Backbone of each chain as ProteinMPNN parsed JSONL, in Angstrom:
{"seq_chain_A": "MKVRVLFFATIRSLIGQKELEVNVPEGTTVAELKSILGKKYPEADPALSTMLAAVNREFSDDETEIPENAEVAFFPHVSGG", "coords_chain_A": {"N_chain_A": [[170.965, 78.046, 81.43], [173.614, 77.037, 79.178], [175.921, 74.38, 79.671], [179.017, 72.802, 79.176], [180.043, 69.579, 79.822], [182.708, 67.579, 80.88], [184.171, 64.33, 81.234], [186.52, 62.227, 82.923], [188.676, 59.339, 83.149], [187.821, 57.147, 85.787], [185.209, 58.181, 86.194], [184.352, 58.736, 83.66], [183.989, 56.182, 82.638], [181.875, 55.348, 84.272], [179.78, 57.158, 83.686], [179.642, 56.71, 81.03], [180.108, 58.285, 78.858], [182.128, 60.701, 77.092], [181.668, 63.412, 77.076], [179.088, 65.863, 77.723], [176.295, 68.015, 76.977], [174.578, 70.205, 79.024], [171.599, 71.798, 80.273], [171.277, 74.166, 82.721], [170.06, 75.968, 85.652], [170.798, 79.505, 85.968], [173.599, 80.466, 87.963], [174.083, 78.031, 89.066], [175.881, 75.793, 91.135], [178.974, 73.892, 91.439], [178.493, 71.689, 93.125], [175.711, 71.492, 92.874], [175.478, 70.877, 90.165], [176.709, 68.373, 90.164], [174.782, 66.984, 91.589], [172.542, 67.187, 89.889], [173.493, 65.701, 87.7], [173.874, 63.287, 88.976], [171.271, 62.437, 89.439], [170.449, 61.933, 86.871], [172.21, 59.977, 86.099], [172.191, 57.494, 87.916], [173.884, 55.369, 88.625], [176.368, 56.511, 88.665], [176.26, 58.296, 90.666], [177.198, 57.99, 93.476], [179.998, 58.07, 93.077], [180.369, 60.519, 91.796], [180.141, 62.502, 93.777], [182.606, 62.46, 94.995], [184.379, 63.348, 93.141], [186.959, 65.465, 91.732], [186.777, 68.839, 90.466], [186.994, 70.936, 87.591], [186.52, 74.199, 86.485], [186.216, 75.873, 83.546], [188.879, 75.099, 83.088], [190.176, 75.591, 85.485], [191.028, 74.552, 88.752], [188.391, 73.834, 90.98], [185.886, 74.071, 93.612], [183.141, 72.528, 95.463], [181.514, 74.709, 96.011], [181.889, 76.52, 94.006], [180.544, 78.777, 91.652], [179.06, 78.239, 88.513], [179.843, 79.731, 85.469], [178.03, 81.073, 82.579], [177.962, 79.094, 79.585], [180.158, 77.622, 80.351], [182.979, 75.335, 80.59], [182.975, 72.424, 82.236], [184.809, 70.111, 84.061], [184.904, 66.81, 85.342], [186.712, 64.639, 87.443], [188.822, 61.995, 88.842], [191.278, 62.138, 91.589], [194.428, 63.195, 90.401], [196.811, 61.196, 88.513], [199.251, 61.227, 87.12], [202.558, 61.167, 85.618]], "CA_chain_A": [[172.188, 78.307, 80.659], [174.26, 75.821, 78.686], [177.23, 74.041, 80.244], [179.64, 71.618, 78.572], [180.604, 68.79, 80.928], [183.662, 66.553, 80.437], [184.453, 63.298, 82.245], [187.787, 61.522, 82.696], [189.072, 58.156, 83.927], [186.753, 56.309, 86.356], [183.863, 58.757, 86.063], [183.984, 58.587, 82.24], [183.462, 54.816, 82.49], [180.59, 55.237, 84.964], [178.769, 57.924, 82.948], [179.554, 56.073, 79.716], [180.294, 59.292, 77.81], [183.261, 61.615, 77.302], [181.163, 64.755, 77.362], [177.655, 66.125, 77.614], [175.885, 69.411, 77.134], [173.391, 70.242, 79.872], [171.002, 73.093, 80.569], [171.092, 74.296, 84.171], [169.696, 77.339, 86.008], [171.902, 80.434, 86.239], [174.079, 80.446, 89.343], [174.288, 76.647, 89.522], [177.226, 75.523, 91.653], [179.546, 72.586, 91.096], [177.773, 70.661, 93.895], [174.369, 71.334, 92.289], [175.629, 70.166, 88.89], [176.948, 66.962, 90.519], [173.507, 66.417, 92.005], [171.712, 67.065, 88.673], [174.022, 64.573, 86.92], [173.66, 62.077, 89.775], [169.878, 61.988, 89.239], [170.357, 61.436, 85.504], [173.061, 58.769, 86.004], [172.22, 57.028, 89.315], [175.023, 54.464, 88.884], [177.565, 57.339, 88.846], [175.987, 59.283, 91.726], [178.112, 57.95, 94.636], [181.355, 58.466, 92.672], [180.388, 61.94, 91.427], [180.322, 63.383, 94.935], [184.015, 62.462, 95.402], [185.221, 63.791, 92.034], [187.458, 66.832, 91.644], [186.146, 69.567, 89.371], [187.644, 72.122, 87.032], [185.603, 75.059, 85.738], [187.045, 76.589, 82.573], [190.262, 74.615, 83.258], [190.753, 75.964, 86.783], [190.523, 73.725, 89.844], [187.27, 74.475, 91.656], [185.318, 73.199, 94.648], [181.69, 72.358, 95.369], [180.817, 76.004, 96.142], [182.152, 77.368, 92.834], [179.41, 79.037, 90.751], [179.44, 77.959, 87.127], [179.388, 80.786, 84.556], [177.352, 80.643, 81.352], [178.81, 78.488, 78.548], [181.403, 77.12, 80.934], [183.407, 73.95, 80.409], [183.189, 71.854, 83.569], [185.361, 68.753, 83.968], [184.907, 66.005, 86.569], [187.748, 63.605, 87.357], [189.394, 61.584, 90.131], [192.593, 62.693, 91.901], [195.271, 62.93, 89.227], [197.804, 60.136, 88.717], [200.21, 61.259, 86.019], [203.959, 60.909, 85.947]], "C_chain_A": [[172.828, 76.98, 80.259], [175.622, 75.636, 79.346], [177.737, 72.787, 79.534], [180.342, 70.861, 79.698], [181.491, 67.675, 80.366], [183.934, 65.577, 81.583], [185.758, 62.572, 81.887], [187.92, 60.321, 83.631], [187.84, 57.434, 84.475], [185.364, 56.867, 86.083], [183.399, 58.724, 84.602], [183.382, 57.197, 82.021], [182.076, 54.708, 83.105], [179.471, 55.972, 84.23], [178.558, 57.296, 81.572], [179.684, 57.055, 78.564], [181.493, 60.165, 78.157], [182.773, 62.997, 77.693], [179.68, 64.867, 77.098], [177.439, 67.62, 77.53], [174.619, 69.394, 77.964], [172.901, 71.676, 80.012], [170.725, 73.158, 82.052], [170.707, 75.74, 84.491], [170.94, 78.207, 86.228], [172.31, 80.357, 87.704], [174.267, 79.052, 89.911], [175.73, 76.469, 90.006], [177.69, 74.147, 91.196], [178.791, 71.474, 91.829], [176.388, 70.411, 93.3], [174.439, 70.588, 90.952], [175.893, 68.676, 89.14], [175.628, 66.273, 90.854], [172.559, 66.214, 90.811], [172.164, 65.841, 87.862], [173.789, 63.247, 87.646], [172.259, 61.527, 89.619], [169.708, 61.362, 87.861], [171.113, 60.113, 85.336], [173.237, 58.186, 87.404], [173.43, 56.135, 89.632], [176.321, 55.247, 89.133], [177.442, 58.265, 90.053], [176.961, 59.204, 92.911], [179.524, 58.437, 94.277], [181.439, 59.965, 92.398], [180.702, 62.844, 92.615], [181.788, 63.464, 95.367], [184.938, 63.023, 94.314], [185.732, 65.213, 92.228], [186.777, 67.497, 90.454], [187.047, 70.697, 88.896], [186.582, 72.893, 86.256], [186.46, 75.96, 84.854], [188.531, 76.365, 82.851], [190.96, 75.129, 84.504], [190.166, 75.043, 87.844], [189.474, 74.509, 90.623], [186.82, 73.573, 92.797], [183.801, 73.207, 94.542], [180.935, 73.685, 95.367], [180.975, 76.884, 94.901], [180.892, 77.518, 91.98], [179.881, 78.885, 89.316], [178.949, 79.09, 86.227], [178.729, 80.202, 83.304], [178.369, 80.119, 80.342], [180.128, 77.94, 79.08], [181.697, 75.706, 80.462], [183.741, 73.425, 81.807], [183.703, 70.428, 83.397], [185.294, 68.081, 85.332], [185.91, 64.867, 86.402], [188.228, 63.201, 88.74], [190.717, 62.305, 90.388], [193.598, 62.263, 90.83], [196.357, 61.902, 89.547], [198.788, 60.061, 87.556], [201.612, 60.924, 86.501], [204.481, 59.689, 85.231]], "O_chain_A": [[172.62, 75.948, 80.898], [176.37, 76.592, 79.553], [176.987, 71.835, 79.319], [181.141, 71.437, 80.438], [181.073, 66.924, 79.485], [183.926, 65.959, 82.753], [186.056, 62.338, 80.716], [187.365, 60.288, 84.729], [186.914, 57.136, 83.721], [184.441, 56.113, 85.776], [182.198, 58.687, 84.333], [182.388, 57.05, 81.309], [181.194, 54.06, 82.542], [178.346, 55.478, 84.156], [177.46, 57.336, 81.016], [179.404, 56.706, 77.417], [181.837, 60.351, 79.324], [183.376, 63.671, 78.528], [179.096, 64.078, 76.356], [178.287, 68.405, 77.955], [173.683, 68.657, 77.655], [173.667, 72.632, 79.89], [170.02, 72.307, 82.593], [170.987, 76.643, 83.702], [171.995, 77.71, 86.621], [171.462, 80.202, 88.583], [174.574, 78.895, 91.092], [176.674, 76.935, 89.367], [176.922, 73.354, 90.65], [178.48, 70.44, 91.238], [175.937, 69.268, 93.225], [173.571, 69.772, 90.643], [175.372, 67.82, 88.424], [175.388, 65.132, 90.458], [171.863, 65.203, 90.729], [171.342, 65.051, 87.399], [173.539, 62.219, 87.017], [172.053, 60.314, 89.656], [168.95, 60.409, 87.68], [170.721, 59.25, 84.55], [174.29, 58.353, 88.02], [173.937, 56.14, 90.754], [177.26, 54.723, 89.733], [178.403, 58.94, 90.421], [177.502, 60.23, 93.322], [180.168, 59.127, 95.067], [182.438, 60.609, 92.72], [181.434, 63.826, 92.484], [182.182, 64.424, 96.03], [186.142, 63.16, 94.535], [185.048, 66.059, 92.805], [186.268, 66.827, 89.556], [187.76, 71.325, 89.679], [185.836, 72.314, 85.467], [187.311, 76.706, 85.339], [189.33, 77.302, 82.85], [192.189, 75.11, 84.584], [188.964, 74.777, 87.848], [189.646, 75.698, 90.892], [187.307, 72.452, 92.94], [183.241, 73.823, 93.636], [179.85, 73.786, 94.794], [180.271, 77.884, 94.76], [180.25, 76.529, 91.626], [180.963, 79.344, 88.951], [177.755, 79.386, 86.219], [178.852, 79.013, 83.01], [179.487, 80.626, 80.248], [181.1, 77.813, 78.334], [180.814, 74.98, 80.005], [184.658, 73.911, 82.469], [183.105, 69.631, 82.674], [185.59, 68.701, 86.354], [185.955, 64.213, 85.36], [188.071, 63.954, 89.701], [191.223, 63.005, 89.511], [193.61, 61.107, 90.407], [196.77, 61.755, 90.697], [199.117, 58.978, 87.071], [201.819, 60.466, 87.625], [205.647, 59.329, 85.396]]}, "seq_chain_B": "MNKTIAAVQEGDLDLNQLVKELATPDAGAVCIFTGLVRAVTSGEAPHRTDHLEYQAYIPMAEEKCAQVAEEIRERWPAVRGIAVIQRVGKLQPEEPTVAVLCTAGHRDTGVFEAARYGIDRLKEIVPVWKKEVGPDGETWVEGSYTPEPGE", "coords_chain_B": {"N_chain_B": [[219.621, 83.392, 79.62], [216.423, 82.131, 79.138], [214.588, 79.184, 78.611], [211.578, 77.463, 77.923], [209.811, 74.435, 77.869], [206.734, 72.984, 77.66], [204.595, 70.326, 77.622], [202.145, 67.914, 76.459], [202.147, 64.784, 75.166], [201.8, 62.184, 72.633], [203.846, 60.913, 71.363], [207.256, 59.515, 71.33], [209.709, 60.205, 73.927], [212.492, 62.084, 73.438], [215.292, 62.303, 74.964], [217.893, 63.215, 74.512], [217.477, 65.04, 72.449], [215.89, 66.893, 73.789], [217.712, 67.922, 75.649], [219.432, 69.198, 73.874], [217.659, 71.132, 72.877], [217.211, 72.681, 75.127], [219.679, 73.676, 75.748], [221.852, 76.379, 76.482], [224.177, 79.136, 76.128], [225.001, 79.807, 78.703], [224.525, 77.689, 80.392], [225.668, 74.991, 82.261], [224.95, 72.726, 83.525], [222.678, 70.038, 83.65], [219.793, 68.664, 84.939], [218.025, 65.725, 84.806], [214.93, 64.234, 85.151], [213.301, 61.24, 84.561], [210.551, 59.028, 84.074], [209.71, 55.542, 84.056], [207.648, 52.946, 82.636], [206.789, 50.537, 84.942], [207.159, 47.142, 85.057], [207.146, 45.23, 87.02], [206.049, 45.397, 90.237], [207.054, 45.692, 93.518], [206.854, 45.364, 97.126], [204.275, 46.625, 99.334], [201.9, 46.097, 97.899], [202.342, 43.947, 95.815], [202.544, 43.498, 92.301], [202.037, 42.723, 88.784], [202.507, 44.485, 85.714], [201.129, 44.812, 82.584], [200.799, 46.809, 80.619], [200.478, 50.436, 80.507], [197.758, 52.747, 80.319], [197.392, 55.994, 79.483], [195.392, 58.804, 80.157], [194.397, 62.137, 79.416], [193.344, 65.458, 80.285], [193.633, 67.359, 77.92], [194.023, 70.258, 77.091], [193.994, 71.584, 79.607], [195.936, 70.117, 80.962], [198.251, 70.759, 79.557], [198.387, 73.467, 80.144], [198.798, 73.278, 82.895], [201.263, 71.932, 83.022], [202.842, 73.995, 82.072], [202.427, 75.786, 84.141], [203.717, 74.423, 86.236], [206.344, 74.677, 85.35], [206.603, 77.481, 85.507], [206.355, 77.822, 88.274], [208.681, 76.541, 89.13], [210.546, 78.305, 88.078], [210.025, 80.62, 89.572], [210.83, 79.76, 92.121], [213.473, 78.857, 91.872], [215.543, 80.885, 90.752], [217.986, 80.638, 89.461], [217.751, 78.632, 87.647], [217.759, 77.897, 84.217], [216.881, 76.615, 81.658], [213.825, 74.841, 81.233], [211.993, 71.861, 81.04], [208.877, 70.298, 80.968], [207.226, 67.509, 80.528], [204.647, 65.329, 79.676], [203.744, 62.067, 78.743], [201.069, 60.481, 76.9], [198.511, 57.994, 76.179], [198.983, 54.551, 75.111], [201.388, 52.88, 76.906], [204.31, 50.933, 77.066], [206.04, 48.521, 79.204], [209.136, 49.665, 80.536], [209.266, 51.831, 78.896], [209.78, 55.385, 78.624], [207.72, 57.672, 80.426], [207.396, 60.255, 81.261], [209.0, 63.45, 81.527], [211.155, 65.628, 83.219], [213.195, 68.297, 82.934], [215.839, 70.366, 84.017], [217.968, 73.099, 83.564], [221.038, 74.765, 84.47], [223.604, 77.154, 85.422], [225.557, 75.89, 86.994], [225.987, 72.809, 88.937], [225.402, 73.171, 91.615], [223.27, 74.879, 92.092], [220.73, 74.454, 92.84], [219.514, 72.927, 90.979], [219.009, 70.18, 91.007], [217.071, 69.952, 93.038], [215.102, 71.51, 91.892], [214.255, 70.001, 89.673], [213.252, 67.804, 91.023], [211.155, 69.006, 92.446], [209.587, 69.646, 90.244], [208.672, 67.151, 89.16], [207.279, 66.182, 91.374], [205.294, 68.122, 91.664], [203.995, 67.989, 89.204], [202.744, 65.546, 89.523], [200.832, 66.298, 91.316], [199.149, 68.35, 90.236], [198.732, 68.202, 87.44], [196.318, 67.346, 85.149], [196.101, 64.249, 84.508], [195.658, 60.774, 84.041], [196.363, 57.38, 84.907], [195.828, 54.102, 83.724], [196.299, 50.924, 84.91], [197.057, 47.981, 83.299], [196.951, 44.614, 83.713], [197.718, 41.114, 84.422], [195.6, 40.489, 86.111], [193.523, 42.137, 85.432], [192.116, 45.468, 84.93], [192.986, 48.604, 86.361], [192.245, 51.848, 87.409], [194.585, 54.187, 88.427], [194.687, 56.197, 91.3], [195.503, 59.388, 92.547], [196.284, 61.366, 95.514], [196.244, 63.995, 96.159], [194.53, 67.019, 96.761], [193.849, 69.749, 94.938], [193.708, 73.271, 95.735], [190.963, 75.58, 95.096], [191.568, 77.321, 92.106], [194.259, 76.805, 92.182]], "CA_chain_B": [[218.634, 82.994, 78.603], [215.483, 81.156, 79.671], [213.769, 78.458, 77.631], [210.598, 76.603, 78.587], [209.03, 73.506, 77.043], [205.683, 72.336, 78.453], [203.833, 69.603, 76.598], [201.538, 66.602, 76.671], [202.324, 64.223, 73.819], [201.721, 60.729, 72.475], [205.082, 60.382, 70.785], [208.42, 59.197, 72.164], [210.494, 61.259, 74.558], [213.885, 62.028, 73.006], [215.97, 63.09, 76.009], [219.04, 63.92, 73.916], [216.958, 66.183, 71.71], [215.44, 67.888, 74.768], [218.912, 68.596, 76.175], [219.88, 70.125, 72.811], [216.733, 72.262, 72.773], [217.307, 73.541, 76.316], [221.048, 74.162, 75.936], [222.124, 77.807, 76.264], [225.614, 79.352, 76.371], [225.313, 80.0, 80.128], [224.121, 76.513, 81.178], [226.666, 73.921, 82.288], [224.405, 71.589, 84.271], [221.303, 69.63, 83.317], [219.271, 67.569, 85.749], [216.918, 65.086, 84.077], [214.148, 63.152, 85.755], [212.331, 60.597, 83.686], [209.89, 57.886, 84.698], [209.496, 54.431, 83.131], [206.591, 52.001, 83.003], [207.364, 49.459, 85.755], [206.421, 45.899, 84.801], [207.088, 44.437, 88.252], [205.975, 46.246, 91.412], [207.2, 44.933, 94.762], [206.407, 46.15, 98.269], [203.041, 46.245, 100.04], [200.896, 45.556, 96.973], [203.104, 43.483, 94.652], [201.73, 43.113, 91.137], [202.677, 42.853, 87.481], [201.822, 45.398, 84.812], [201.348, 44.499, 81.174], [201.056, 48.135, 80.035], [199.695, 51.528, 81.102], [197.031, 53.615, 79.383], [197.294, 57.34, 80.06], [194.361, 59.706, 79.622], [194.668, 63.502, 79.895], [192.485, 66.599, 79.927], [194.823, 67.904, 77.268], [194.356, 71.685, 77.192], [194.308, 71.951, 80.993], [197.195, 69.461, 81.335], [199.345, 71.555, 78.99], [198.478, 74.699, 80.947], [199.357, 72.964, 84.223], [202.706, 71.69, 82.835], [203.459, 75.329, 81.978], [202.387, 76.345, 85.503], [204.798, 73.777, 87.003], [207.591, 75.319, 84.914], [206.631, 78.842, 86.089], [206.612, 77.708, 89.723], [210.126, 76.241, 89.266], [211.286, 79.536, 87.79], [209.883, 81.53, 90.725], [211.543, 79.251, 93.309], [214.913, 78.68, 91.584], [215.85, 81.845, 89.678], [219.21, 80.257, 88.739], [217.43, 77.663, 86.598], [217.663, 78.56, 82.901], [215.965, 75.886, 80.778], [212.919, 73.919, 81.935], [211.048, 71.076, 80.235], [207.924, 69.492, 81.745], [206.54, 66.805, 79.437], [203.932, 64.1, 80.053], [203.235, 61.29, 77.606], [199.749, 59.875, 77.066], [198.277, 56.863, 75.29], [199.343, 53.22, 75.628], [202.842, 52.841, 77.088], [204.773, 49.587, 77.396], [207.093, 48.46, 80.219], [210.483, 50.201, 80.272], [209.2, 53.047, 78.08], [209.654, 56.62, 79.404], [206.36, 58.208, 80.479], [207.383, 61.643, 81.696], [210.353, 64.011, 81.64], [211.347, 66.977, 83.771], [214.598, 68.687, 82.8], [216.183, 71.724, 84.428], [219.373, 73.433, 83.333], [221.533, 75.928, 85.221], [225.022, 77.405, 85.18], [226.355, 74.879, 87.712], [225.135, 71.805, 89.579], [225.078, 73.535, 93.008], [222.384, 76.039, 92.019], [219.367, 74.025, 93.143], [218.944, 72.328, 89.774], [218.462, 68.864, 91.38], [215.825, 70.191, 93.792], [214.119, 72.068, 90.958], [213.681, 68.893, 88.892], [212.467, 67.015, 91.976], [209.911, 69.757, 92.65], [208.797, 69.573, 89.018], [207.956, 65.874, 89.028], [206.309, 66.092, 92.482], [204.187, 69.05, 91.389], [203.247, 67.418, 88.072], [201.885, 64.48, 90.048], [199.761, 66.905, 92.119], [198.193, 69.279, 89.587], [198.519, 68.039, 85.991], [195.193, 66.4, 85.028], [196.443, 63.054, 83.729], [195.332, 59.576, 84.819], [196.881, 56.17, 84.266], [195.143, 52.841, 83.988], [197.218, 49.792, 84.887], [196.471, 46.779, 82.73], [197.811, 43.494, 84.104], [197.099, 39.778, 84.292], [194.37, 40.387, 86.912], [192.517, 43.094, 84.993], [192.461, 46.881, 84.738], [192.71, 49.471, 87.507], [192.648, 53.251, 87.329], [195.378, 54.629, 89.573], [194.217, 57.502, 91.789], [196.392, 60.112, 93.449], [195.673, 61.709, 96.797], [196.35, 65.435, 96.407], [193.362, 67.816, 96.365], [194.257, 71.146, 94.716], [192.814, 74.349, 96.171], [190.376, 76.296, 93.96], [192.452, 78.286, 91.456], [195.676, 76.442, 92.345]], "C_chain_B": [[217.742, 81.907, 79.177], [214.692, 80.508, 78.542], [212.809, 77.564, 78.406], [209.912, 75.719, 77.553], [208.016, 72.851, 77.973], [204.767, 71.638, 77.465], [203.222, 68.325, 77.131], [201.529, 65.96, 75.296], [202.189, 62.709, 73.814], [203.066, 60.143, 72.093], [206.175, 60.141, 71.812], [209.006, 60.436, 72.816], [211.937, 61.077, 74.111], [214.691, 62.926, 73.949], [217.173, 63.846, 75.44], [218.602, 65.175, 73.175], [216.511, 67.289, 72.669], [216.629, 68.644, 75.362], [219.423, 69.604, 75.145], [218.997, 71.362, 72.769], [216.875, 73.217, 73.95], [218.685, 74.181, 76.473], [221.146, 75.655, 75.624], [223.598, 78.024, 76.6], [225.972, 79.425, 77.858], [224.964, 78.786, 80.992], [225.185, 75.424, 81.099], [226.176, 72.686, 83.01], [222.986, 71.309, 83.8], [220.917, 68.507, 84.266], [218.036, 67.033, 85.043], [216.235, 64.085, 84.99], [213.283, 62.563, 84.659], [211.761, 59.39, 84.418], [209.658, 56.818, 83.649], [208.281, 53.626, 83.57], [207.248, 50.812, 83.703], [206.525, 48.189, 85.555], [206.202, 45.115, 86.088], [207.13, 45.385, 89.438], [206.093, 45.368, 92.651], [206.691, 45.81, 95.906], [205.073, 45.663, 98.789], [201.985, 45.613, 99.137], [201.598, 45.055, 95.712], [202.177, 43.087, 93.505], [202.555, 43.281, 89.86], [201.831, 43.734, 86.574], [202.165, 45.023, 83.381], [201.637, 45.77, 80.379], [200.23, 49.166, 80.785], [198.975, 52.281, 79.991], [196.815, 54.951, 80.074], [196.2, 58.133, 79.353], [194.663, 61.095, 80.186], [193.551, 64.44, 79.482], [193.441, 67.569, 79.244], [195.012, 69.413, 77.425], [194.723, 72.108, 78.619], [195.653, 71.342, 81.41], [198.386, 70.245, 80.783], [199.517, 72.851, 79.773], [199.139, 74.423, 82.293], [200.842, 72.582, 84.127], [203.442, 73.027, 82.763], [203.484, 75.993, 83.355], [203.496, 75.739, 86.378], [206.134, 74.435, 86.653], [207.711, 76.733, 85.507], [206.96, 78.794, 87.574], [208.088, 77.391, 89.979], [210.923, 77.532, 89.091], [211.218, 80.531, 88.956], [210.761, 81.085, 91.89], [213.034, 79.127, 93.096], [215.29, 79.611, 90.44], [217.113, 81.484, 88.897], [218.928, 79.269, 87.616], [217.188, 78.411, 85.285], [216.631, 77.863, 82.007], [215.105, 74.931, 81.594], [212.08, 73.178, 80.899], [210.186, 70.254, 81.182], [207.021, 68.815, 80.715], [205.929, 65.503, 79.945], [203.511, 63.376, 78.783], [201.857, 60.728, 77.935], [199.603, 58.742, 76.055], [198.738, 55.571, 75.94], [200.869, 53.108, 75.706], [203.266, 51.489, 77.661], [205.846, 49.629, 78.477], [208.446, 48.935, 79.687], [210.462, 51.389, 79.324], [209.132, 54.263, 78.986], [208.24, 57.196, 79.298], [206.326, 59.712, 80.688], [208.823, 62.147, 81.705], [210.286, 65.395, 82.257], [212.84, 67.262, 83.671], [214.769, 70.119, 83.285], [217.659, 71.947, 84.137], [219.738, 74.647, 84.172], [223.018, 76.074, 84.931], [225.887, 76.291, 85.742], [225.417, 73.929, 88.438], [224.687, 72.21, 90.984], [224.132, 74.737, 93.088], [220.948, 75.696, 92.405], [218.719, 73.268, 91.999], [218.384, 70.92, 90.054], [217.111, 69.022, 92.071], [214.722, 70.7, 92.861], [213.452, 70.951, 90.157], [212.805, 68.012, 89.786], [211.111, 67.682, 92.237], [208.998, 69.59, 91.43], [208.015, 68.274, 88.904], [206.929, 65.729, 90.155], [205.07, 66.933, 92.174], [203.331, 68.544, 90.219], [202.27, 66.366, 88.585], [200.762, 65.023, 90.928], [198.707, 67.617, 91.272], [197.975, 69.06, 88.097], [197.444, 66.967, 85.78], [195.447, 65.292, 84.005], [196.149, 61.863, 84.636], [195.9, 58.369, 84.103], [196.083, 54.96, 84.712], [196.17, 51.733, 83.865], [196.485, 48.591, 84.329], [197.44, 45.635, 83.013], [197.076, 42.182, 83.979], [195.792, 39.654, 85.07], [193.316, 41.415, 86.523], [193.056, 44.51, 84.916], [192.114, 47.671, 85.993], [193.155, 50.89, 87.2], [193.421, 53.596, 88.6], [194.844, 55.997, 89.991], [195.234, 58.104, 92.728], [195.668, 60.475, 94.726], [195.627, 63.208, 97.043], [195.104, 66.156, 95.903], [193.788, 69.272, 96.18], [193.222, 72.123, 95.256], [192.161, 74.973, 94.93], [191.366, 77.335, 93.41], [193.934, 77.931, 91.533], [196.307, 76.09, 90.994]], "O_chain_B": [[218.231, 80.881, 79.648], [214.195, 81.183, 77.64], [213.181, 76.978, 79.423], [209.486, 76.191, 76.499], [208.396, 72.232, 78.967], [204.219, 72.278, 76.567], [203.696, 67.735, 78.102], [200.968, 66.521, 74.355], [202.421, 62.037, 74.819], [203.387, 59.011, 72.455], [206.054, 60.501, 72.983], [208.832, 61.557, 72.339], [212.542, 60.038, 74.372], [214.764, 64.141, 73.762], [217.442, 64.979, 75.837], [219.245, 66.222, 73.25], [216.722, 68.472, 72.404], [216.564, 69.858, 75.556], [219.801, 70.722, 75.494], [219.484, 72.486, 72.645], [216.683, 74.424, 73.799], [218.843, 75.126, 77.245], [220.595, 76.132, 74.632], [224.207, 77.197, 77.278], [227.108, 79.141, 78.237], [225.097, 78.853, 82.214], [225.558, 74.986, 80.011], [226.901, 71.696, 83.104], [222.197, 72.228, 83.581], [221.633, 67.513, 84.383], [217.115, 67.785, 84.721], [216.881, 63.192, 85.539], [212.616, 63.287, 83.919], [212.419, 58.805, 85.279], [209.433, 57.134, 82.48], [207.927, 53.626, 84.749], [208.138, 50.164, 83.151], [205.33, 48.172, 85.85], [205.198, 44.419, 86.235], [208.116, 46.097, 89.635], [205.331, 44.417, 92.821], [206.152, 46.89, 95.664], [204.754, 44.476, 98.714], [201.264, 44.706, 99.554], [201.467, 45.666, 94.651], [201.158, 42.427, 93.712], [203.621, 43.897, 89.863], [200.603, 43.732, 86.652], [203.335, 44.929, 83.011], [202.574, 45.824, 79.582], [199.381, 48.813, 81.603], [199.49, 52.437, 78.884], [196.149, 55.036, 81.106], [196.098, 58.133, 78.127], [195.135, 61.213, 81.317], [192.897, 64.24, 78.459], [193.989, 68.473, 79.874], [196.084, 69.831, 77.863], [195.649, 72.894, 78.817], [196.423, 71.978, 82.13], [199.409, 70.382, 81.454], [200.638, 73.285, 80.035], [199.938, 75.224, 82.778], [201.607, 72.872, 85.047], [204.529, 73.177, 83.321], [204.445, 76.681, 83.698], [204.133, 76.444, 87.16], [206.95, 74.716, 87.532], [208.786, 77.133, 85.953], [207.736, 79.606, 88.077], [208.679, 77.906, 90.928], [211.849, 77.815, 89.852], [212.202, 81.193, 89.286], [211.366, 81.914, 92.569], [213.8, 79.277, 94.048], [215.352, 79.185, 89.287], [217.3, 81.97, 87.781], [219.762, 79.082, 86.729], [216.497, 79.429, 85.256], [215.62, 78.464, 81.643], [215.587, 74.29, 82.527], [211.524, 73.791, 79.988], [210.698, 69.594, 82.086], [206.164, 69.457, 80.107], [206.607, 64.682, 80.562], [202.985, 63.991, 77.855], [201.521, 60.525, 79.101], [200.456, 58.552, 75.188], [198.871, 55.492, 77.162], [201.557, 53.226, 74.692], [202.666, 50.977, 78.606], [206.499, 50.657, 78.656], [208.834, 48.646, 78.555], [211.52, 51.912, 78.973], [208.486, 54.199, 80.032], [207.641, 57.207, 78.222], [205.348, 60.371, 80.337], [209.758, 61.363, 81.87], [209.466, 66.227, 81.869], [213.653, 66.549, 84.259], [213.94, 70.982, 82.996], [218.496, 71.093, 84.426], [218.881, 75.451, 84.538], [223.618, 75.223, 84.275], [226.813, 75.806, 85.092], [224.218, 74.185, 88.551], [223.71, 71.668, 91.5], [224.19, 75.517, 94.038], [220.056, 76.539, 92.311], [217.52, 72.995, 92.032], [217.409, 70.506, 89.427], [216.142, 68.335, 91.747], [213.551, 70.357, 93.028], [212.233, 70.95, 89.981], [211.752, 67.535, 89.363], [210.069, 67.026, 92.249], [207.787, 69.415, 91.57], [206.826, 68.29, 88.586], [205.833, 65.216, 89.93], [203.94, 66.499, 92.4], [202.106, 68.655, 90.24], [201.122, 66.298, 88.145], [199.831, 64.288, 91.255], [197.512, 67.507, 91.546], [197.087, 69.696, 87.529], [197.627, 65.817, 86.179], [195.072, 65.381, 82.836], [196.361, 61.927, 85.846], [195.929, 58.313, 82.873], [195.719, 54.808, 85.877], [196.838, 51.61, 82.839], [195.418, 48.221, 84.82], [198.601, 45.678, 82.606], [195.948, 42.135, 83.491], [194.958, 38.812, 84.739], [192.31, 41.553, 87.219], [194.264, 44.736, 84.847], [191.078, 47.438, 86.616], [194.291, 51.119, 86.785], [192.962, 53.325, 89.709], [194.58, 56.852, 89.146], [195.767, 57.421, 93.602], [194.58, 59.969, 95.002], [195.037, 63.654, 98.026], [194.667, 65.944, 94.772], [194.061, 69.961, 97.163], [192.022, 71.85, 95.242], [192.725, 74.91, 93.838], [191.928, 78.127, 94.166], [194.775, 78.664, 91.013], [197.492, 75.76, 90.934]]}, "name": "protein", "num_of_chains": 2, "seq": "MKVRVLFFATIRSLIGQKELEVNVPEGTTVAELKSILGKKYPEADPALSTMLAAVNREFSDDETEIPENAEVAFFPHVSGGMNKTIAAVQEGDLDLNQLVKELATPDAGAVCIFTGLVRAVTSGEAPHRTDHLEYQAYIPMAEEKCAQVAEEIRERWPAVRGIAVIQRVGKLQPEEPTVAVLCTAGHRDTGVFEAARYGIDRLKEIVPVWKKEVGPDGETWVEGSYTPEPGE"}
């Protein structure tokens, strides 16, 4: 299934892209997607494991299953204000 | 009468205009919190800041600003008008970066606490990040709060 992946702040710099489209097996979890991306971008792998994730704009955790055509965002702890 | 403004914007924050927009016949108190870019930071890690660059996950950040406003409304039913606004882009020292405004009938209705809650909550759940650019280089600032799934 197709998933749109967005990156912000530190992880955007490490991946070197704002967003990607990836094909992953159905039922892929956030942790599995981190691992798939970590293999593709080894320099970002250590940071990826510590990133927060949002699936379809809702905060999620490593166990969250990603639905088809989802928008998944990875980012560090927020620092607005 | 309840009014809510939740936004993420590049443009200036006009606090007078926001007060006008939130004003209702039954509101006699407005509590405003705003934050400025601090050029000189003292304390444990003293440093100087040339400017800040804010990045946001805009659609989610706007939704989360609206969520902060809803949470204020649930906790302080006396609050009438609420604005939760985050600026993004390149911001210079002494420029306002954020605004949380709450209005109510009177000042003793929890309106101060409501605005305080709003800025604290924004810093926990609104997906915005700031990069400090100073004489020694650039650093992304990272918060410490981990939201629960669905929070």
